[in-house]
Steps between C-alpha positions, in 0.01 A plus 500: 500500500492752786177527697383749763251366753281745690480314829208459739462682832461207740753251636301190405431626149869574448592147606241352262629723218805274479282256303484762223876551507556125461260489203679790332833321534348183359352684204785737410801307626755547774633820341169678557560785747223577747500823701227570755384852584357478851507664846824467695343265757483230231874500429580216749244280323622582149865454597416141597354424157770385254281593202513872584784703350446803723243667722431862407381729776156654461474786754125570497278343762200277428212709363708812429456641148816713483463569130816711472711237677360220286586701189855557630550129571358406162727739312802363691416148374442598137668279241600226746223239465328294233188431707329609819266268691267656756381292794283765671174577322493871580520776242788674677715186489497527118641852493873425543519251207298743288729793581802273436371427150550125545393341169286217643293576812309196629239473773139425587266774390428608857402864548430593136864494386434485125725793415782403734530129414545375144473133599200507730320183601144456625506280809282189505486416870352159428791408273757630750361448852844512668701818537814325375313404183418867443868585545631213286261566212667837439821318398328355193281599210135560582303176554814283492499187715701527821786252553442206731593444773488859623826641634513578871671788677833399651703755693873435523674555833867573556618301805733781608212749502284265706783433745555875545130545588518215752799665666342845504186380680688248717298207370601135519391202293546246779124427505225484238373846402130579462457826308171677565370774268190639679466825306321591177518845344171440318292517818357334810300247297825323409637477856464179697456605868804552724371250756497227234855580392602497866342156547703362210816665634434362849458148365813507284721653768394225739615253234846655491456756225586869499273765344595796284232760419528688170323804360516873442528770763119512504498133601730547801212551750333182375824311549531634854140405573578143394810491719318638802242223474777247565584415859841598643750234407341455159481869413878522489506247216300731271690782328302788351689609188207699354621844401851422623634341183528637152308310235830352380578373851148363544532302177842363596389406852177339380707277273632339821154416637398140551138594430288813451145592600368807323190693412432560131769768469813596315714304744292192423616521139857564615490183713367300205770639269759395759348149490437499874229262632206740527156508659300783339193621690220643286196696615348767278709402198541184296793281393320472167651834384838544669601167652847447642697330224703215650472129573522500880189712559179447696223758458257518793159666482146445626320584178201671662208607282607865532858436385694579297368856506834673424405784737761675714269490803218259579169644382328308783756595764560145625802378295381145558690371196814557706389502863334159471801339332663310790873479572476118500420513128820691430706274726364198314606660171848563640525135600411386151773722360789436739397204717674468837554668742133602469265245662156416370272800576236252614721447804497869596 
């Protein structure tokens, strides 16, 4: 059995897609070959998933139709696959498998894809409240029961690759590492304030930790803002890696973290898949749909009446679901996860 997966367009979704790959291997056996057609940025994630045979480059950006290019890619894949499984729900994501003439084309109905899919499913959101359930269900016949317990994403790290990243950025593991992920591509309503991240960094550095800040190039200013809020002497113990590392290097370096504090973002799911002790901060979104899938996880949220709203920006302009969530609450969660050297936040 050879299967083509049309991959999602977000880091977190790609990490969670590994649950589908595991289910396909369980159903069809170890000889099942899984190729994933996805943007090049996702290659470092897919290369760290043992279930994936190969990552195929998809050159079109998110939202671009590119009908001629999709036809070209489809024709180049003709005759190679027994099934295609589509994770995006858009009409355009169904074009490549259709042009490739793949015999079985499976996906949720989405944007009226009757003619493009021949195994289309109608999504019951009550039956599948979690995103991973919606991914996993596509590995089986319609209405089949999902296997229990659910598989969890697990990214595999090569020690040599991690060591090379440590050398390149002149990082040492002589002290505990707190990884901070203060960005969120979705929007401001997912971002815990910089001053709160700085308060957590300040506290941990005073306890003998070092702090590494992760994110995209867009997150670099936020990382610098956090560093600048630290006093001289502590500031030097915080390294802003946002936009400096490749995604592959960020994954490898995060695997060395003692603990991670993150917004609800793609890097949150990466940290969970690396099985790092993780505090996940939620504001406008909910862990009831895309929770981090690991044992050593604490989710922190206020649960205001107006949340979760799933808006990119606060409709009221106050962002209280995040601004009113105190650093002491996150520090307490860190203590529950890793214990010493974090003191009781009641003593702060």
